C-alpha positions, 0 to 999 in steps of 0.5 A: 971678199967673197965671190957673188954670182950676181953684181949690179953697176951704180946706174942700176943701184940708182935705178933700183932705188928709183922703183923701190920707191915707187913699187915697195920691195922687187925681185929680179928674175932672168927671164928665158928669152921665151917672149921678152928675150933674154933679160932681167925683169924686174917685178914687186917682190912676189909678183913674179911666181917663182918655182922648184926649177928657180934658183936665187943666185943672190941679191942685188941692193937687197932684191933676190936675183932669180933664174930658171934651174936650166939658164943656170946651168948654162951661166953658172961659170959667170958672174952676172952683172945687172946694169941699165941702158937706155930703151923701151924693153918688150917687158912687163918689167917695172923700169920700161915706162921709165924709158930705160931697160935692165940688162945683163952683163957677164964675166967668166969666173976665174978657176979660183972664184969656181973653187970659192963658190963650190 
């Protein structure tokens, strides 16, 4: 099975499905922590304009997941795990009005996984 840079939990998958039914195709961008803290932000696909300094880490449930190149350099040795927790985040992410927010857990890749990613 291929090594993935970003995966999602069942709770995140359920919320993505709900948001997709409400808003159509979605995308994620991992915030760098400036105004909204460092959290994954969910947008209608194309609503957040990515630039040449953004890296697409892969997809979760068919939704592209981006982060800035600078942040990727810091996180490139870890697998990001998209999850959900109760509470209202302070962002423009689509899930916020539902009383929940996405968050990231992570785990360090093994040496074998890092080699496979290369």
